[in-house]
C-alpha positions, 0 to 999 in steps of 0.5 A: 515441502511446504517450507520450500514452497514458502521460501520460493514464494518469498523469493517470488514476492521480492523479485516482483517487488523489485520489478514493479517498484522500478517499472510501470505495470505494462513494462514489468516483465513476468519473465524477469520476475520468474528469472530473478526469483530463480523459479519455474513458470509452474511455480509462479502459477502455483502461487498466482494466477497472473501478473495482475494478481501478484501486482495487486497482492503487492499493492495490498501488502504495501498499503497494509504494512504502511498503515500498520506502521503509521497507526502504530507510530501515531498511537504512540505520538498522538497522546502528546498531540491531543488527537487534533485531526490536523496535528494527526495529519501532520504527524501522518506525513512525518511518519509516512516519510519515515516509512518511505525511508525504512521501506524504500521498495514499498515507497517506490511501488506506490510512486509507480502506482500513481504513474498508472493513473489513466490506465486500466490497471490503476482503476482495477487496483484502486477498486480492490483497495477501496473494497478492502477498505484499507484506508483508515482516514475515514475513521479518523475523519469521522472521529474528528467530525464528532469531536467538532474539529471541523466547522459545522457550516462545512458541507459533508462532501468537503469534510469527507 
């Protein structure tokens, strides 16, 4: 029974990713997701409380997968660039483009999320992502400050 439940959840997440990566949150339809996944409403509600919960789950998953991909590839490449923060940022951009190519649905989800700016769901999701401290840029910036990659006369608010 658990294997079947896991299989249904995978189909549900794939259907939801398709829906949210092609439509804004308000335009995305829970009924379309359920229909595409080939599940009942009861199965949906077994896994998620509502549309918002699955949306935020997908955003968190997307961000985690992206940063895992970037960090893995940066560690391999940063040895050759010496760890300078500006070279790391350039490398992150390059690796981010590779990620978009390898994971186009996650990339499209993030593009759709940016379009939510100004909507309630944007603020809710952004706060959840910040609370989970998913963005490792703070750690990279703090290391660069300690190494002296930034001028000392720059205010902290500019650097952070």
